[in-house]
DOLO-273369 format. One line per 8 residues: their letters; for each residue x, y, z of C-alpha. Coordinates in steps of 0.25 Angstrom, whole numbers, plus 5000, padded with zeros to 4 digits. Last residue first. Layout:
a	X/Y/Z; ...
//
This chain:
algprgla	4927/4925/4971; 4930/4937/4979; 4917/4945/4982; 4923/4952/4994; 4938/4949/4996; 4940/4947/5011; 4936/4958/5021; 4948/4956/5029
vrrgatpl	4948/4963/5043; 4962/4967/5047; 4964/4970/5062; 4970/4982/5068; 4963/4981/5082; 4962/4996/5084; 4965/5006/5094; 4959/5020/5090
iprdgfrg	4964/5031/5082; 4954/5043/5084; 4947/5047/5071; 4951/5059/5063; 4962/5052/5054; 4976/5049/5058; 4983/5053/5045; 4998/5052/5049
airagcaa	5010/5059/5055; 5010/5059/5070; 5010/5073/5076; 5017/5076/5089; 5008/5079/5101; 5017/5073/5111; 5010/5062/5118; 4997/5061/5110
cadgrlrv	5005/5060/5097; 4997/5068/5086; 4988/5064/5074; 4975/5066/5082; 4980/5064/5096; 4987/5051/5096; 4991/5040/5106; 4985/5028/5100
ariafrdr	4985/5014/5106; 4984/4999/5101; 4982/5001/5086; 4981/4988/5078; 4988/4984/5065; 5000/4977/5072; 5000/4983/5086; 4999/4998/5085
eivragcg	5002/5009/5095; 4999/5023/5089; 5005/5035/5096; 5017/5028/5103; 5025/5040/5108; 5038/5043/5102; 5038/5058/5106; 5037/5065/5092
pcfttege	5037/5054/5082; 5025/5048/5089; 5025/5033/5087; 5016/5025/5079; 5016/5010/5083; 5018/4998/5073; 5033/4996/5075; 5032/4996/5090
pdhvngty	5020/4986/5089; 5028/4977/5081; 5020/4964/5076; 5025/4962/5062; 5019/4965/5048; 5023/4980/5050; 5033/4990/5056; 5031/5005/5057
vhrlgeer	5039/5017/5056; 5034/5031/5059; 5044/5043/5062; 5054/5040/5051; 5067/5046/5054; 5078/5036/5049; 5079/5030/5063; 5064/5027/5062
aiararsl	5066/5020/5049; 5077/5012/5055; 5069/5008/5068; 5057/5003/5059; 5067/4995/5050; 5073/4988/5063; 5059/4985/5068; 5055/4979/5054
traptrpr	5067/4971/5054; 5065/4966/5069; 5051/4961/5065; 5058/4951/5055; 5053/4952/5041; 5048/4938/5037; 5058/4930/5029; 5062/4930/5015
dlmrydph	5061/4919/5005; 5046/4919/5002; 5046/4932/4993; 5038/4928/4982; 5024/4929/4989; 5027/4930/5004; 5037/4930/5015; 5034/4940/5026
fasfhlpv	5038/4955/5026; 5037/4964/5038; 5033/4978/5037; 5041/4992/5039; 5031/5003/5039; 5035/5018/5036; 5026/5029/5041; 5029/5043/5034
dpgmrerv	5032/5053/5045; 5047/5054/5041; 5043/5059/5027; 5042/5054/5013; 5055/5056/5006; 5065/5058/5018; 5058/5049/5028; 5052/5038/5019
fraiarte	5065/5037/5011; 5074/5037/5024; 5065/5026/5029; 5067/5018/5017; 5082/5020/5016; 5083/5016/5031; 5076/5003/5028; 5084/5000/5016
geadnlgp	5097/5002/5024; 5092/4993/5035; 5089/4982/5026; 5075/4977/5025; 5073/4977/5010; 5076/4963/5005; 5083/4955/5016; 5070/4954/5025
illttvev	5058/4961/5018; 5054/4973/5025; 5040/4978/5019; 5041/4993/5018; 5029/5002/5021; 5026/5017/5019; 5015/5026/5024; 5009/5038/5017
wvdteral	4997/5047/5020; 4993/5053/5007; 4994/5068/5006; 5003/5067/4994; 5015/5073/4988; 5026/5070/4998; 5023/5057/5005; 5016/5051/4993
weltekvp	5026/5056/4983; 5038/5051/4991; 5031/5037/4992; 5028/5036/4977; 5042/5040/4973; 5048/5029/4982; 5038/5019/4976; 5042/5023/4962
alhsltqk	5057/5022/4965; 5056/5008/4971; 5054/5000/4958; 5045/4988/4955; 5046/4973/4954; 5044/4971/4969; 5056/4963/4974; 5066/4965/4963
ayfaetfa	5064/4979/4958; 5059/4984/4972; 5070/4978/4980; 5081/4983/4970; 5075/4997/4970; 5078/4998/4985; 5069/5003/4996; 5059/4992/4999
kldvnvad	5045/4989/4997; 5039/5003/5000; 5025/5000/5002; 5017/5012/5002; 5006/5015/5012; 4996/5025/5008; 4986/5034/5014; 4975/5044/5009
mhrfieer	4973/5039/4995; 4966/5046/4984; 4976/5055/4978; 4985/5044/4980; 4981/5036/4968; 4980/5049/4959; 4994/5053/4962; 4999/5039/4962
aapsvygn	4995/5037/4947; 5004/5047/4940; 5016/5044/4949; 5016/5029/4946; 5013/5019/4958; 5022/5009/4965; 5019/5014/4979; 5018/5000/4985
tvfvtflg	5004/5003/4990; 4994/5004/5001; 4984/5015/4998; 4975/5020/5009; 4962/5027/5008; 4953/5035/5018; 4938/5034/5018; 4928/5046/5018
qaraerav	4919/5041/5007; 4924/5049/4996; 4938/5045/5000; 4934/5030/4999; 4928/5033/4985; 4940/5039/4980; 4949/5029/4986; 4941/5018/4979
diayeawi	4943/5024/4966; 4958/5027/4969; 4960/5012/4973; 4953/5007/4961; 4961/5015/4951; 4974/5012/4959; 4973/4997/4957; 4988/4995/4954
ipdnytfa	4992/5005/4965; 4983/4998/4975; 4994/4988/4978; 4989/4975/4983; 4984/4974/4998; 4980/4989/4998; 4970/5000/4995; 4966/5004/5009
igpadvqr	4952/5010/5012; 4949/5019/5024; 4939/5022/5035; 4935/5007/5036; 4922/5004/5042; 4920/4991/5036; 4908/4995/5028; 4914/5009/5025
alavvrap	4926/5002/5019; 4916/4993/5011; 4909/5005/5006; 4922/5010/5001; 4925/4998/4993; 4911/4998/4987; 4913/5012/4983; 4926/5009/4976
sweeesra	4920/4998/4969; 4923/4984/4973; 4921/4974/4961; 4918/4960/4966; 4925/4948/4962; 4936/4951/4972; 4950/4951/4967; 4961/4941/4968
edtraksi	4964/4933/4956; 4956/4941/4946; 4963/4954/4951; 4977/4947/4949; 4985/4943/4960; 5000/4947/4964; 4995/4958/4973; 4984/4949/4979
dwnqcfrc	4991/4937/4984; 5004/4945/4984; 5000/4953/4996; 5013/4951/5003; 5021/4954/4991; 5036/4949/4993; 5039/4948/4978; 5033/4961/4975
glncgatg	5029/4963/4961; 5023/4977/4961; 5011/4982/4954; 5001/4974/4961; 4989/4965/4959; 4976/4963/4966; 4966/4972/4973; 4967/4978/4987
fslvtsgp	4958/4981/4999; 4959/4987/5013; 4947/4994/5020; 4955/5002/5030; 4954/5003/5045; 4959/5014/5055; 4968/5012/5067; 4978/5023/5061
hfhalpkk	4972/5032/5051; 4985/5034/5043; 4998/5034/5052; 5001/5019/5053; 4997/5014/5039; 5001/5000/5035; 4991/4996/5028; 4989/4987/5040
eipdvafg	4988/5000/5049; 4976/5004/5042; 4969/4992/5049; 4963/4984/5038; 4949/4981/5033; 4951/4971/5022; 4946/4970/5008; 4949/4960/4996
ttagwaat	4956/4957/4983; 4948/4969/4977; 4944/4973/4963; 4936/4986/4960; 4947/4991/4951; 4959/4981/4951; 4957/4976/4936; 4963/4988/4931
vlrgalnr	4962/4993/4916; 4972/4999/4907; 4967/5002/4893; 4973/4996/4880; 4963/4985/4878; 4963/4981/4893; 4977/4983/4898; 4976/4978/4913
rvfcfgdq	4980/4983/4927; 4977/4973/4938; 4989/4963/4937; 4999/4973/4943; 5009/4971/4932; 4999/4976/4921; 4989/4967/4915; 4987/4963/4900
gdgircar	4976/4963/4891; 4983/4974/4882; 4997/4976/4886; 5001/4983/4899; 5013/4992/4900; 5015/4993/4915; 5021/5005/4921; 5027/4999/4933
pcltclvr	5028/5012/4939; 5013/5012/4943; 5000/5017/4937; 5005/5020/4923; 5000/5008/4916; 5004/5008/4902; 4994/5002/4892; 4998/4993/4880
gdalpewy	4991/4994/4867; 5004/4997/4860; 5003/5012/4860; 5002/5013/4875; 4990/5017/4883; 4993/5024/4897; 4989/5020/4911; 4986/5026/4925
raphlvgg	4971/5023/4926; 4964/5010/4924; 4950/5007/4919; 4943/4995/4927; 4943/4981/4923; 4932/4975/4932; 4933/4961/4937; 4928/4949/4929
nyrgptrg	4939/4940/4936; 4950/4950/4932; 4955/4939/4923; 4970/4943/4924; 4978/4948/4912; 4992/4942/4909; 5002/4953/4914; 5007/4962/4904
cagaqrpg	5018/4971/4912; 5033/4973/4909; 5031/4986/4901; 5035/4994/4912; 5045/4987/4921; 5044/4975/4929; 5054/4975/4941; 5068/4969/4939
m	5072/4954/4937
//
């Protein structure tokens, strides 16, 4: 069975638990009373009273509304390295939060409890205005806010409004996404973001069609556009699943795409899969698979390649592309040592690509602090 195409939407509506239905952007009315959602390439045609594929966008009497604005499934204070971002304000913390739902149908989703939930099943009873989210970030002394956990593309209106408030208050913004977004919407979304990590699921259309119910081409287009046409700092992550997307040829293809179409300084992360959701028949990814993928990507000319979801200090460390010195040593999400002067290697003076901020990068504990779901019923 292939991916759902345009017109294949029409979910039974959720209850929304008394939450606010906020006007949505990125849609067009259709002559038959349905609305065309133009936010992502899925292009759902949604009947009156029905939800789109993502669960949170609904046709209400011929107008598209979103149930995700002001709704959250919880907050946490994360190390920036957990997003993962290795070259964007290393050692800093971010206030992370998400909503519910997703515009992909990944069988291996590792956040399926919220990405496959409706807002009425997972959201806080309280409405979190942008000002309130930013105030919480300041309260926990986080210099940035990350839109994450489920895909923020589907709650773009809310993410943009929070990002505007965050920037007005001097905070940076991070967007963690699958990259499955329409060209029209992405320009507005990323105008308000400072950094992004895009999850490149694999590098074959067959994988995207069968395992995610989507398509590869729009994600590649988003990645190229981000790297070539915007000032957003971009990093890429691929979850390696044994027997599905971990072959050497595919790893080389991913690395070549990043180098040729995005640039050799774009960091690439390979992370380990664990059985979850509807993919319980695959083993965990061995650490040696990640180490091999990292070596292959470096052979292909990428200067910054990382491993994740395993304990691998070598694969977590940032190396100078000039002299090979260890400029940022990490242990999981903690920073153990820093050998930088500004954005340059302390040993040879070569510039390290990234956004390192004005403050010195200090050793950190790298711990996550869960704030829970304030007001969750």
